[in-house]
C-alpha positions in Angstrom: -24.5 -44.1 4.3 -25.9 -47.4 5.4 -27.8 -50.4 4.3 -29.9 -52.8 6.3 -28.0 -54.2 9.3 -25.6 -51.2 9.3 -23.7 -52.4 6.3 -21.9 -49.5 4.6 -23.2 -48.4 1.3 -26.0 -46.1 -0.1 -29.5 -47.5 -0.2 -31.5 -44.3 -0.7 -33.2 -44.7 2.7 -32.5 -42.5 5.7 -32.9 -44.7 8.8 -31.0 -46.0 11.8 -28.6 -48.0 9.6 -27.1 -44.6 8.5 -26.4 -43.8 12.2 -24.8 -47.2 12.7 -22.5 -46.8 9.7 -21.6 -43.2 10.7 -20.6 -44.3 14.2 -18.5 -47.2 12.8 -16.7 -44.8 10.5 -16.3 -42.2 13.2 -14.7 -44.6 15.8 -12.4 -46.1 13.2 -11.3 -42.6 12.0 -12.6 -43.3 8.5 -12.5 -40.1 6.5 -16.1 -40.7 5.4 -17.1 -39.6 8.9 -15.3 -36.3 8.7 -18.4 -34.1 8.2 -17.8 -31.0 10.3 -15.5 -28.1 11.0 -15.3 -26.0 14.2 -18.8 -24.8 15.3 -20.6 -27.5 13.3 -19.8 -25.9 10.0 -20.0 -28.5 7.1 -16.8 -29.7 5.6 -14.0 -32.1 6.6 -11.2 -30.8 8.8 -9.3 -33.9 9.5 -10.5 -34.1 13.1 -13.0 -36.6 14.5 -15.0 -34.7 17.1 -18.4 -33.5 18.1 -18.6 -31.2 15.1 -18.9 -34.2 12.8 -21.9 -35.4 14.8 -23.5 -32.0 14.6 -23.2 -31.8 10.9 -24.2 -35.5 10.3 -27.4 -35.0 12.4 -28.2 -31.7 10.6 -27.8 -33.4 7.2 -29.7 -36.5 8.3 -32.8 -34.5 9.5 -32.6 -32.4 6.3 -33.1 -35.5 4.3 -29.6 -35.7 2.7 
C-alpha cells in the first residue's frame, strides 16, 4: 500500500509506510481502505469501521 514517507503506491515492502497510507485512505473514506465486513471478514462492505482495521492488520501480518 505504501512507499517511503507514507506515499501511496506498492513498493513490495511491508512496513510502517503501509500503515500510514491505510490510515490516510481510511480517514478520507477512500475505497482502497474498505477491507472488512462485519466481524472482520475480508471484503469491502462500503463502511469505514473497525472491521477494516481488523482485516488490514490480519493481512499485514500474514505478509500480504
